[in-house]
LOSE-54604 format. One record per atom (N, C-alpha, C): residue number from 1; x, y negated, z negated. Coordinates in nm, 4 decimals. Layout:
<atoms>
<atom><bake>NUM</bake><x>X</x><y>Y</y><z>Z</z></atom>
...
</atoms>
This chain:
<atoms>
<atom><bake>1</bake><x>-0.4455</x><y>-1.2665</y><z>-1.9208</z></atom>
<atom><bake>1</bake><x>-0.5006</x><y>-1.1610</y><z>-1.8378</z></atom>
<atom><bake>1</bake><x>-0.5228</x><y>-1.0380</y><z>-1.9242</z></atom>
<atom><bake>2</bake><x>-0.6416</x><y>-0.9819</y><z>-1.9162</z></atom>
<atom><bake>2</bake><x>-0.6745</x><y>-0.8630</y><z>-1.9942</z></atom>
<atom><bake>2</bake><x>-0.6029</x><y>-0.7409</y><z>-1.9376</z></atom>
<atom><bake>3</bake><x>-0.5833</x><y>-0.6412</y><z>-2.0241</z></atom>
<atom><bake>3</bake><x>-0.5128</x><y>-0.5191</y><z>-1.9826</z></atom>
<atom><bake>3</bake><x>-0.5835</x><y>-0.4493</y><z>-1.8674</z></atom>
<atom><bake>4</bake><x>-0.7180</x><y>-0.4598</y><z>-1.8618</z></atom>
<atom><bake>4</bake><x>-0.7902</x><y>-0.3926</y><z>-1.7544</z></atom>
<atom><bake>4</bake><x>-0.7824</x><y>-0.4688</y><z>-1.6225</z></atom>
<atom><bake>5</bake><x>-0.7161</x><y>-0.5840</y><z>-1.6223</z></atom>
<atom><bake>5</bake><x>-0.6929</x><y>-0.6579</y><z>-1.4994</z></atom>
<atom><bake>5</bake><x>-0.5650</x><y>-0.6120</y><z>-1.4301</z></atom>
<atom><bake>6</bake><x>-0.5010</x><y>-0.5113</y><z>-1.4864</z></atom>
<atom><bake>6</bake><x>-0.3793</x><y>-0.4527</y><z>-1.4285</z></atom>
<atom><bake>6</bake><x>-0.4091</x><y>-0.3079</y><z>-1.3918</z></atom>
<atom><bake>7</bake><x>-0.3385</x><y>-0.2578</y><z>-1.2935</z></atom>
<atom><bake>7</bake><x>-0.3538</x><y>-0.1181</y><z>-1.2546</z></atom>
<atom><bake>7</bake><x>-0.2168</x><y>-0.0524</y><z>-1.2511</z></atom>
<atom><bake>8</bake><x>-0.2099</x><y>0.0666</y><z>-1.3055</z></atom>
<atom><bake>8</bake><x>-0.0856</x><y>0.1430</y><z>-1.3117</z></atom>
<atom><bake>8</bake><x>-0.0538</x><y>0.2014</y><z>-1.1740</z></atom>
<atom><bake>9</bake><x>0.0619</x><y>0.1712</y><z>-1.1212</z></atom>
<atom><bake>9</bake><x>0.1068</x><y>0.2294</y><z>-0.9961</z></atom>
<atom><bake>9</bake><x>0.1793</x><y>0.3610</y><z>-1.0259</z></atom>
<atom><bake>10</bake><x>0.1711</x><y>0.4539</y><z>-0.9332</z></atom>
<atom><bake>10</bake><x>0.2396</x><y>0.5825</y><z>-0.9454</z></atom>
<atom><bake>10</bake><x>0.3287</x><y>0.6017</y><z>-0.8240</z></atom>
<atom><bake>11</bake><x>0.4414</x><y>0.6670</y><z>-0.8450</z></atom>
<atom><bake>11</bake><x>0.5370</x><y>0.6929</y><z>-0.7374</z></atom>
<atom><bake>11</bake><x>0.5333</x><y>0.8418</y><z>-0.7041</z></atom>
<atom><bake>12</bake><x>0.4981</x><y>0.8773</y><z>-0.5790</z></atom>
<atom><bake>12</bake><x>0.4897</x><y>1.0188</y><z>-0.5426</z></atom>
<atom><bake>12</bake><x>0.6262</x><y>1.0874</y><z>-0.5395</z></atom>
<atom><bake>13</bake><x>0.7323</x><y>1.0084</y><z>-0.5277</z></atom>
<atom><bake>13</bake><x>0.8665</x><y>1.0659</y><z>-0.5215</z></atom>
<atom><bake>13</bake><x>0.9128</x><y>1.1173</y><z>-0.6568</z></atom>
<atom><bake>14</bake><x>0.8673</x><y>1.0518</y><z>-0.7626</z></atom>
<atom><bake>14</bake><x>0.9093</x><y>1.0913</y><z>-0.8973</z></atom>
<atom><bake>14</bake><x>0.7966</x><y>1.1584</y><z>-0.9748</z></atom>
<atom><bake>15</bake><x>0.6718</x><y>1.1350</y><z>-0.9327</z></atom>
<atom><bake>15</bake><x>0.5575</x><y>1.1870</y><z>-1.0063</z></atom>
<atom><bake>15</bake><x>0.5335</x><y>1.1127</y><z>-1.1363</z></atom>
<atom><bake>16</bake><x>0.5985</x><y>1.0004</y><z>-1.1518</z></atom>
<atom><bake>16</bake><x>0.5901</x><y>0.9227</y><z>-1.2756</z></atom>
<atom><bake>16</bake><x>0.5219</x><y>0.7895</y><z>-1.2522</z></atom>
<atom><bake>17</bake><x>0.4720</x><y>0.7309</y><z>-1.3619</z></atom>
<atom><bake>17</bake><x>0.4167</x><y>0.5967</y><z>-1.3493</z></atom>
<atom><bake>17</bake><x>0.5259</x><y>0.4985</y><z>-1.3101</z></atom>
<atom><bake>18</bake><x>0.4867</x><y>0.3987</y><z>-1.2371</z></atom>
<atom><bake>18</bake><x>0.5780</x><y>0.2932</y><z>-1.1948</z></atom>
<atom><bake>18</bake><x>0.5307</x><y>0.1650</y><z>-1.2633</z></atom>
<atom><bake>19</bake><x>0.5351</x><y>0.0543</y><z>-1.1957</z></atom>
<atom><bake>19</bake><x>0.4964</x><y>-0.0743</y><z>-1.2533</z></atom>
<atom><bake>19</bake><x>0.3442</x><y>-0.0859</y><z>-1.2623</z></atom>
<atom><bake>20</bake><x>0.2974</x><y>-0.1847</y><z>-1.3378</z></atom>
<atom><bake>20</bake><x>0.1564</x><y>-0.2232</y><z>-1.3388</z></atom>
<atom><bake>20</bake><x>0.1464</x><y>-0.3545</y><z>-1.2627</z></atom>
<atom><bake>21</bake><x>0.0444</x><y>-0.3636</y><z>-1.1761</z></atom>
<atom><bake>21</bake><x>0.0256</x><y>-0.4869</y><z>-1.1007</z></atom>
<atom><bake>21</bake><x>-0.1171</x><y>-0.5370</y><z>-1.1199</z></atom>
<atom><bake>22</bake><x>-0.1362</x><y>-0.6646</y><z>-1.0903</z></atom>
<atom><bake>22</bake><x>-0.2688</x><y>-0.7244</y><z>-1.1020</z></atom>
<atom><bake>22</bake><x>-0.3675</x><y>-0.6506</y><z>-1.0122</z></atom>
<atom><bake>23</bake><x>-0.4835</x><y>-0.6195</y><z>-1.0669</z></atom>
<atom><bake>23</bake><x>-0.5873</x><y>-0.5487</y><z>-0.9918</z></atom>
<atom><bake>23</bake><x>-0.6261</x><y>-0.6267</y><z>-0.8653</z></atom>
<atom><bake>24</bake><x>-0.6353</x><y>-0.7590</y><z>-0.8746</z></atom>
<atom><bake>24</bake><x>-0.6720</x><y>-0.8404</y><z>-0.7585</z></atom>
<atom><bake>24</bake><x>-0.5713</x><y>-0.8217</y><z>-0.6445</z></atom>
<atom><bake>25</bake><x>-0.4422</x><y>-0.8192</y><z>-0.6790</z></atom>
<atom><bake>25</bake><x>-0.3389</x><y>-0.8008</y><z>-0.5767</z></atom>
<atom><bake>25</bake><x>-0.3454</x><y>-0.6601</y><z>-0.5191</z></atom>
<atom><bake>26</bake><x>-0.3604</x><y>-0.5611</y><z>-0.6078</z></atom>
<atom><bake>26</bake><x>-0.3716</x><y>-0.4219</y><z>-0.5618</z></atom>
<atom><bake>26</bake><x>-0.4890</x><y>-0.4062</y><z>-0.4661</z></atom>
<atom><bake>27</bake><x>-0.6060</x><y>-0.4548</y><z>-0.5060</z></atom>
<atom><bake>27</bake><x>-0.7254</x><y>-0.4400</y><z>-0.4225</z></atom>
<atom><bake>27</bake><x>-0.7076</x><y>-0.5065</y><z>-0.2864</z></atom>
<atom><bake>28</bake><x>-0.6494</x><y>-0.6267</y><z>-0.2846</z></atom>
<atom><bake>28</bake><x>-0.6303</x><y>-0.6989</y><z>-0.1585</z></atom>
<atom><bake>28</bake><x>-0.5329</x><y>-0.6254</y><z>-0.0664</z></atom>
<atom><bake>29</bake><x>-0.4216</x><y>-0.5776</y><z>-0.1217</z></atom>
<atom><bake>29</bake><x>-0.3206</x><y>-0.5092</y><z>-0.0397</z></atom>
<atom><bake>29</bake><x>-0.3731</x><y>-0.3743</y><z>0.0077</z></atom>
<atom><bake>30</bake><x>-0.4381</x><y>-0.2989</y><z>-0.0804</z></atom>
<atom><bake>30</bake><x>-0.4941</x><y>-0.1684</y><z>-0.0417</z></atom>
<atom><bake>30</bake><x>-0.5948</x><y>-0.1865</y><z>0.0722</z></atom>
<atom><bake>31</bake><x>-0.6846</x><y>-0.2827</y><z>0.0568</z></atom>
<atom><bake>31</bake><x>-0.7852</x><y>-0.3085</y><z>0.1598</z></atom>
<atom><bake>31</bake><x>-0.7188</x><y>-0.3469</y><z>0.2926</z></atom>
<atom><bake>32</bake><x>-0.6159</x><y>-0.4293</y><z>0.2868</z></atom>
<atom><bake>32</bake><x>-0.5458</x><y>-0.4718</y><z>0.4087</z></atom>
<atom><bake>32</bake><x>-0.4723</x><y>-0.3555</y><z>0.4747</z></atom>
<atom><bake>33</bake><x>-0.4139</x><y>-0.2661</y><z>0.3933</z></atom>
<atom><bake>33</bake><x>-0.3481</x><y>-0.1474</y><z>0.4490</z></atom>
<atom><bake>33</bake><x>-0.4516</x><y>-0.0592</y><z>0.5184</z></atom>
<atom><bake>34</bake><x>-0.5670</x><y>-0.0400</y><z>0.4550</z></atom>
<atom><bake>34</bake><x>-0.6716</x><y>0.0435</y><z>0.5157</z></atom>
<atom><bake>34</bake><x>-0.7257</x><y>-0.0185</y><z>0.6440</z></atom>
<atom><bake>35</bake><x>-0.7291</x><y>-0.1515</y><z>0.6522</z></atom>
<atom><bake>35</bake><x>-0.7694</x><y>-0.2172</y><z>0.7772</z></atom>
<atom><bake>35</bake><x>-0.6634</x><y>-0.1957</y><z>0.8854</z></atom>
<atom><bake>36</bake><x>-0.5372</x><y>-0.1934</y><z>0.8446</z></atom>
<atom><bake>36</bake><x>-0.4283</x><y>-0.1720</y><z>0.9405</z></atom>
<atom><bake>36</bake><x>-0.4287</x><y>-0.0285</y><z>0.9940</z></atom>
<atom><bake>37</bake><x>-0.4767</x><y>0.0643</y><z>0.9120</z></atom>
<atom><bake>37</bake><x>-0.4890</x><y>0.2057</y><z>0.9503</z></atom>
<atom><bake>37</bake><x>-0.6369</x><y>0.2420</y><z>0.9398</z></atom>
<atom><bake>38</bake><x>-0.7187</x><y>0.2044</y><z>1.0391</z></atom>
<atom><bake>38</bake><x>-0.8639</x><y>0.2074</y><z>1.0231</z></atom>
<atom><bake>38</bake><x>-0.9321</x><y>0.3442</y><z>1.0175</z></atom>
<atom><bake>39</bake><x>-0.8698</x><y>0.4473</y><z>1.0722</z></atom>
<atom><bake>39</bake><x>-0.9367</x><y>0.5767</y><z>1.0770</z></atom>
<atom><bake>39</bake><x>-0.8485</x><y>0.6865</y><z>1.0181</z></atom>
<atom><bake>40</bake><x>-0.9139</x><y>0.7905</y><z>0.9688</z></atom>
<atom><bake>40</bake><x>-0.8413</x><y>0.9087</y><z>0.9240</z></atom>
<atom><bake>40</bake><x>-0.7528</x><y>0.9546</y><z>1.0396</z></atom>
<atom><bake>41</bake><x>-0.6272</x><y>0.9789</y><z>1.0102</z></atom>
<atom><bake>41</bake><x>-0.5329</x><y>1.0217</y><z>1.1123</z></atom>
<atom><bake>41</bake><x>-0.4573</x><y>0.9072</y><z>1.1776</z></atom>
<atom><bake>42</bake><x>-0.5002</x><y>0.7816</y><z>1.1541</z></atom>
<atom><bake>42</bake><x>-0.4281</x><y>0.6668</y><z>1.2099</z></atom>
<atom><bake>42</bake><x>-0.2849</x><y>0.6671</y><z>1.1582</z></atom>
<atom><bake>43</bake><x>-0.1886</x><y>0.6412</y><z>1.2473</z></atom>
<atom><bake>43</bake><x>-0.0481</x><y>0.6379</y><z>1.2087</z></atom>
<atom><bake>43</bake><x>0.0125</x><y>0.5026</y><z>1.2409</z></atom>
<atom><bake>44</bake><x>0.1225</x><y>0.4739</y><z>1.1699</z></atom>
<atom><bake>44</bake><x>0.1964</x><y>0.3504</y><z>1.1951</z></atom>
<atom><bake>44</bake><x>0.3370</x><y>0.3674</y><z>1.1394</z></atom>
<atom><bake>45</bake><x>0.4391</x><y>0.3233</y><z>1.2137</z></atom>
<atom><bake>45</bake><x>0.5728</x><y>0.3217</y><z>1.1545</z></atom>
<atom><bake>45</bake><x>0.5721</x><y>0.2317</y><z>1.0319</z></atom>
<atom><bake>46</bake><x>0.6353</x><y>0.2770</y><z>0.9242</z></atom>
<atom><bake>46</bake><x>0.6349</x><y>0.1990</y><z>0.8012</z></atom>
<atom><bake>46</bake><x>0.6891</x><y>0.0585</y><z>0.8237</z></atom>
<atom><bake>47</bake><x>0.7886</x><y>0.0436</y><z>0.9109</z></atom>
<atom><bake>47</bake><x>0.8471</x><y>-0.0892</y><z>0.9315</z></atom>
<atom><bake>47</bake><x>0.7465</x><y>-0.1886</y><z>0.9893</z></atom>
<atom><bake>48</bake><x>0.6376</x><y>-0.1408</y><z>1.0510</z></atom>
<atom><bake>48</bake><x>0.5334</x><y>-0.2290</y><z>1.1053</z></atom>
<atom><bake>48</bake><x>0.4224</x><y>-0.2574</y><z>1.0038</z></atom>
<atom><bake>49</bake><x>0.4157</x><y>-0.1772</y><z>0.8975</z></atom>
<atom><bake>49</bake><x>0.3052</x><y>-0.1880</y><z>0.8029</z></atom>
<atom><bake>49</bake><x>0.2996</x><y>-0.3212</y><z>0.7285</z></atom>
<atom><bake>50</bake><x>0.4124</x><y>-0.3778</y><z>0.6823</z></atom>
<atom><bake>50</bake><x>0.4016</x><y>-0.5063</y><z>0.6120</z></atom>
<atom><bake>50</bake><x>0.3383</x><y>-0.6172</y><z>0.6970</z></atom>
<atom><bake>51</bake><x>0.3780</x><y>-0.6321</y><z>0.8222</z></atom>
<atom><bake>51</bake><x>0.3197</x><y>-0.7361</y><z>0.9066</z></atom>
<atom><bake>51</bake><x>0.1730</x><y>-0.7069</y><z>0.9351</z></atom>
<atom><bake>52</bake><x>0.1408</x><y>-0.5819</y><z>0.9653</z></atom>
<atom><bake>52</bake><x>0.0012</x><y>-0.5453</y><z>0.9911</z></atom>
<atom><bake>52</bake><x>-0.0849</x><y>-0.5714</y><z>0.8681</z></atom>
<atom><bake>53</bake><x>-0.0298</x><y>-0.5445</y><z>0.7507</z></atom>
<atom><bake>53</bake><x>-0.1024</x><y>-0.5702</y><z>0.6256</z></atom>
<atom><bake>53</bake><x>-0.1195</x><y>-0.7197</y><z>0.6040</z></atom>
<atom><bake>54</bake><x>-0.0119</x><y>-0.7945</y><z>0.6234</z></atom>
<atom><bake>54</bake><x>-0.0162</x><y>-0.9397</y><z>0.6044</z></atom>
<atom><bake>54</bake><x>-0.1246</x><y>-1.0028</y><z>0.6915</z></atom>
<atom><bake>55</bake><x>-0.1380</x><y>-0.9545</y><z>0.8143</z></atom>
<atom><bake>55</bake><x>-0.2388</x><y>-1.0090</y><z>0.9061</z></atom>
<atom><bake>55</bake><x>-0.3808</x><y>-0.9819</y><z>0.8573</z></atom>
<atom><bake>56</bake><x>-0.3978</x><y>-0.8826</y><z>0.7703</z></atom>
<atom><bake>56</bake><x>-0.5298</x><y>-0.8473</y><z>0.7183</z></atom>
<atom><bake>56</bake><x>-0.5554</x><y>-0.8992</y><z>0.5769</z></atom>
<atom><bake>57</bake><x>-0.4595</x><y>-0.9714</y><z>0.5200</z></atom>
<atom><bake>57</bake><x>-0.4781</x><y>-1.0308</y><z>0.3874</z></atom>
<atom><bake>57</bake><x>-0.5518</x><y>-1.1633</y><z>0.3997</z></atom>
<atom><bake>58</bake><x>-0.6335</x><y>-1.1970</y><z>0.2989</z></atom>
<atom><bake>58</bake><x>-0.6964</x><y>-1.3289</y><z>0.3018</z></atom>
<atom><bake>58</bake><x>-0.5886</x><y>-1.4376</y><z>0.3086</z></atom>
<atom><bake>59</bake><x>-0.6011</x><y>-1.5267</y><z>0.4023</z></atom>
<atom><bake>59</bake><x>-0.5047</x><y>-1.6349</y><z>0.4239</z></atom>
<atom><bake>59</bake><x>-0.3642</x><y>-1.5832</y><z>0.4544</z></atom>
<atom><bake>60</bake><x>-0.3498</x><y>-1.4545</y><z>0.4864</z></atom>
<atom><bake>60</bake><x>-0.2192</x><y>-1.3978</y><z>0.5201</z></atom>
<atom><bake>60</bake><x>-0.1212</x><y>-1.3941</y><z>0.4050</z></atom>
<atom><bake>61</bake><x>-0.1732</x><y>-1.3958</y><z>0.2814</z></atom>
<atom><bake>61</bake><x>-0.0865</x><y>-1.3998</y><z>0.1640</z></atom>
<atom><bake>61</bake><x>-0.1379</x><y>-1.3059</y><z>0.0546</z></atom>
<atom><bake>62</bake><x>-0.0457</x><y>-1.2676</y><z>-0.0342</z></atom>
<atom><bake>62</bake><x>-0.0830</x><y>-1.1944</y><z>-0.1545</z></atom>
<atom><bake>62</bake><x>-0.1578</x><y>-1.2921</y><z>-0.2451</z></atom>
<atom><bake>63</bake><x>-0.2769</x><y>-1.2577</y><z>-0.2957</z></atom>
<atom><bake>63</bake><x>-0.3470</x><y>-1.3490</y><z>-0.3871</z></atom>
<atom><bake>63</bake><x>-0.2579</x><y>-1.3846</y><z>-0.5069</z></atom>
<atom><bake>64</bake><x>-0.2392</x><y>-1.5118</y><z>-0.5303</z></atom>
<atom><bake>64</bake><x>-0.1548</x><y>-1.5558</y><z>-0.6411</z></atom>
<atom><bake>64</bake><x>-0.0072</x><y>-1.5554</y><z>-0.6087</z></atom>
<atom><bake>65</bake><x>0.0288</x><y>-1.5169</y><z>-0.4871</z></atom>
<atom><bake>65</bake><x>0.1685</x><y>-1.5189</y><z>-0.4439</z></atom>
<atom><bake>65</bake><x>0.2407</x><y>-1.3887</y><z>-0.4674</z></atom>
<atom><bake>66</bake><x>0.3547</x><y>-1.3758</y><z>-0.4051</z></atom>
<atom><bake>66</bake><x>0.4374</x><y>-1.2569</y><z>-0.4174</z></atom>
<atom><bake>66</bake><x>0.4860</x><y>-1.2103</y><z>-0.2822</z></atom>
<atom><bake>67</bake><x>0.5813</x><y>-1.1217</y><z>-0.2845</z></atom>
<atom><bake>67</bake><x>0.6413</x><y>-1.0673</y><z>-0.1635</z></atom>
<atom><bake>67</bake><x>0.5495</x><y>-0.9635</y><z>-0.1003</z></atom>
<atom><bake>68</bake><x>0.5093</x><y>-0.9874</y><z>0.0238</z></atom>
<atom><bake>68</bake><x>0.4247</x><y>-0.8916</y><z>0.0956</z></atom>
<atom><bake>68</bake><x>0.4957</x><y>-0.7572</y><z>0.1046</z></atom>
<atom><bake>69</bake><x>0.6239</x><y>-0.7572</y><z>0.1392</z></atom>
<atom><bake>69</bake><x>0.6983</x><y>-0.6322</y><z>0.1536</z></atom>
<atom><bake>69</bake><x>0.6969</x><y>-0.5520</y><z>0.0239</z></atom>
<atom><bake>70</bake><x>0.7215</x><y>-0.6186</y><z>-0.0896</z></atom>
<atom><bake>70</bake><x>0.7252</x><y>-0.5485</y><z>-0.2179</z></atom>
<atom><bake>70</bake><x>0.5887</x><y>-0.4896</y><z>-0.2508</z></atom>
<atom><bake>71</bake><x>0.4829</x><y>-0.5679</y><z>-0.2358</z></atom>
<atom><bake>71</bake><x>0.3496</x><y>-0.5179</y><z>-0.2680</z></atom>
<atom><bake>71</bake><x>0.3049</x><y>-0.4087</y><z>-0.1716</z></atom>
<atom><bake>72</bake><x>0.3343</x><y>-0.4219</y><z>-0.0439</z></atom>
<atom><bake>72</bake><x>0.2983</x><y>-0.3167</y><z>0.0519</z></atom>
<atom><bake>72</bake><x>0.3707</x><y>-0.1870</y><z>0.0156</z></atom>
<atom><bake>73</bake><x>0.4984</x><y>-0.1949</y><z>-0.0153</z></atom>
<atom><bake>73</bake><x>0.5741</x><y>-0.0750</y><z>-0.0518</z></atom>
<atom><bake>73</bake><x>0.5172</x><y>-0.0115</y><z>-0.1775</z></atom>
<atom><bake>74</bake><x>0.4919</x><y>-0.0912</y><z>-0.2801</z></atom>
<atom><bake>74</bake><x>0.4423</x><y>-0.0406</y><z>-0.4079</z></atom>
<atom><bake>74</bake><x>0.3040</x><y>0.0218</y><z>-0.3932</z></atom>
<atom><bake>75</bake><x>0.2140</x><y>-0.0476</y><z>-0.3248</z></atom>
<atom><bake>75</bake><x>0.0774</x><y>0.0027</y><z>-0.3076</z></atom>
<atom><bake>75</bake><x>0.0776</x><y>0.1242</y><z>-0.2149</z></atom>
<atom><bake>76</bake><x>0.1609</x><y>0.1235</y><z>-0.1114</z></atom>
<atom><bake>76</bake><x>0.1691</x><y>0.2394</y><z>-0.0210</z></atom>
<atom><bake>76</bake><x>0.2120</x><y>0.3635</y><z>-0.0976</z></atom>
<atom><bake>77</bake><x>0.3128</x><y>0.3506</y><z>-0.1834</z></atom>
<atom><bake>77</bake><x>0.3579</x><y>0.4645</y><z>-0.2636</z></atom>
<atom><bake>77</bake><x>0.2451</x><y>0.5151</y><z>-0.3535</z></atom>
<atom><bake>78</bake><x>0.1721</x><y>0.4238</y><z>-0.4151</z></atom>
<atom><bake>78</bake><x>0.0594</x><y>0.4626</y><z>-0.5004</z></atom>
<atom><bake>78</bake><x>-0.0476</x><y>0.5344</y><z>-0.4173</z></atom>
<atom><bake>79</bake><x>-0.0750</x><y>0.4833</y><z>-0.2978</z></atom>
<atom><bake>79</bake><x>-0.1745</x><y>0.5457</y><z>-0.2105</z></atom>
<atom><bake>79</bake><x>-0.1296</x><y>0.6840</y><z>-0.1663</z></atom>
<atom><bake>80</bake><x>-0.0001</x><y>0.7044</y><z>-0.1491</z></atom>
<atom><bake>80</bake><x>0.0517</x><y>0.8387</y><z>-0.1203</z></atom>
<atom><bake>80</bake><x>0.0251</x><y>0.9299</y><z>-0.2393</z></atom>
<atom><bake>81</bake><x>0.0544</x><y>0.8810</y><z>-0.3580</z></atom>
<atom><bake>81</bake><x>0.0323</x><y>0.9591</y><z>-0.4802</z></atom>
<atom><bake>81</bake><x>-0.1143</x><y>0.9988</y><z>-0.4939</z></atom>
<atom><bake>82</bake><x>-0.2047</x><y>0.9074</y><z>-0.4561</z></atom>
<atom><bake>82</bake><x>-0.3483</x><y>0.9313</y><z>-0.4686</z></atom>
<atom><bake>82</bake><x>-0.4059</x><y>1.0124</y><z>-0.3518</z></atom>
<atom><bake>83</bake><x>-0.3240</x><y>1.0415</y><z>-0.2504</z></atom>
<atom><bake>83</bake><x>-0.3702</x><y>1.1206</y><z>-0.1372</z></atom>
<atom><bake>83</bake><x>-0.4439</x><y>1.0424</y><z>-0.0303</z></atom>
<atom><bake>84</bake><x>-0.4347</x><y>0.9103</y><z>-0.0328</z></atom>
<atom><bake>84</bake><x>-0.4990</x><y>0.8286</y><z>0.0708</z></atom>
<atom><bake>84</bake><x>-0.4117</x><y>0.8141</y><z>0.1941</z></atom>
<atom><bake>85</bake><x>-0.2803</x><y>0.8120</y><z>0.1729</z></atom>
<atom><bake>85</bake><x>-0.1828</x><y>0.8031</y><z>0.2812</z></atom>
<atom><bake>85</bake><x>-0.0826</x><y>0.9165</y><z>0.2652</z></atom>
<atom><bake>86</bake><x>-0.0161</x><y>0.9498</y><z>0.3751</z></atom>
<atom><bake>86</bake><x>0.0939</x><y>1.0456</y><z>0.3677</z></atom>
<atom><bake>86</bake><x>0.1992</x><y>1.0074</y><z>0.4699</z></atom>
<atom><bake>87</bake><x>0.3204</x><y>1.0524</y><z>0.4432</z></atom>
<atom><bake>87</bake><x>0.4278</x><y>1.0339</y><z>0.5408</z></atom>
<atom><bake>87</bake><x>0.4179</x><y>1.1464</y><z>0.6421</z></atom>
<atom><bake>88</bake><x>0.4368</x><y>1.1127</y><z>0.7685</z></atom>
<atom><bake>88</bake><x>0.4334</x><y>1.2134</y><z>0.8736</z></atom>
<atom><bake>88</bake><x>0.5655</x><y>1.2891</y><z>0.8685</z></atom>
<atom><bake>89</bake><x>0.5570</x><y>1.4183</y><z>0.8442</z></atom>
<atom><bake>89</bake><x>0.6769</x><y>1.5013</y><z>0.8302</z></atom>
<atom><bake>89</bake><x>0.7598</x><y>1.4997</y><z>0.9581</z></atom>
<atom><bake>90</bake><x>0.8906</x><y>1.4915</y><z>0.9410</z></atom>
<atom><bake>90</bake><x>0.9842</x><y>1.4989</y><z>1.0517</z></atom>
<atom><bake>90</bake><x>1.0024</x><y>1.3709</y><z>1.1302</z></atom>
<atom><bake>91</bake><x>0.9321</x><y>1.2666</y><z>1.0930</z></atom>
<atom><bake>91</bake><x>0.9438</x><y>1.1384</y><z>1.1647</z></atom>
<atom><bake>91</bake><x>1.0499</x><y>1.0511</y><z>1.0994</z></atom>
<atom><bake>92</bake><x>1.1447</x><y>1.0045</y><z>1.1816</z></atom>
<atom><bake>92</bake><x>1.2465</x><y>0.9119</y><z>1.1349</z></atom>
<atom><bake>92</bake><x>1.2581</x><y>0.8026</y><z>1.2414</z></atom>
<atom><bake>93</bake><x>1.2453</x><y>0.6764</y><z>1.2041</z></atom>
<atom><bake>93</bake><x>1.2163</x><y>0.6252</y><z>1.0708</z></atom>
<atom><bake>93</bake><x>1.0749</x><y>0.6640</y><z>1.0267</z></atom>
<atom><bake>94</bake><x>1.0456</x><y>0.6365</y><z>0.9005</z></atom>
<atom><bake>94</bake><x>0.9224</x><y>0.6793</y><z>0.8358</z></atom>
<atom><bake>94</bake><x>0.7974</x><y>0.6300</y><z>0.9085</z></atom>
<atom><bake>95</bake><x>0.7019</x><y>0.7219</y><z>0.9220</z></atom>
<atom><bake>95</bake><x>0.5697</x><y>0.6920</y><z>0.9779</z></atom>
<atom><bake>95</bake><x>0.4693</x><y>0.7337</y><z>0.8721</z></atom>
<atom><bake>96</bake><x>0.3678</x><y>0.6488</y><z>0.8501</z></atom>
<atom><bake>96</bake><x>0.2630</x><y>0.6826</y><z>0.7543</z></atom>
<atom><bake>96</bake><x>0.1322</x><y>0.7077</y><z>0.8280</z></atom>
<atom><bake>97</bake><x>0.0478</x><y>0.7898</y><z>0.7631</z></atom>
<atom><bake>97</bake><x>-0.0799</x><y>0.8282</y><z>0.8230</z></atom>
<atom><bake>97</bake><x>-0.1894</x><y>0.8155</y><z>0.7172</z></atom>
<atom><bake>98</bake><x>-0.3045</x><y>0.7704</y><z>0.7602</z></atom>
<atom><bake>98</bake><x>-0.4209</x><y>0.7641</y><z>0.6702</z></atom>
<atom><bake>98</bake><x>-0.4802</x><y>0.9040</y><z>0.6589</z></atom>
<atom><bake>99</bake><x>-0.5020</x><y>0.9482</y><z>0.5372</z></atom>
<atom><bake>99</bake><x>-0.5536</x><y>1.0823</y><z>0.5117</z></atom>
<atom><bake>99</bake><x>-0.7038</x><y>1.0788</y><z>0.4874</z></atom>
<atom><bake>100</bake><x>-0.7498</x><y>0.9863</y><z>0.4045</z></atom>
<atom><bake>100</bake><x>-0.8943</x><y>0.9791</y><z>0.3698</z></atom>
<atom><bake>100</bake><x>-0.9594</x><y>0.8667</y><z>0.4460</z></atom>
</atoms>
């Protein structure tokens, strides 16, 4: 796999780079998360996001395999860092909202 087939994840909590994941997996999970939160302002409790994402993945799986929960968490954090998603302040347990 070429280096450009990986994408650097970022963690908004630390402001630092995190792991690198396959671009195909990132694209599939990001797209599925955006389908789960279809409009700007759409909200969802984080605990519901993995199942909602899984339902929007091709064949209900991460391309090439892997834990849906791990990839949803990793990609969600990256999307927060990029300003696509945000945590709704004051909500416990965590609720996420689509920003863009």
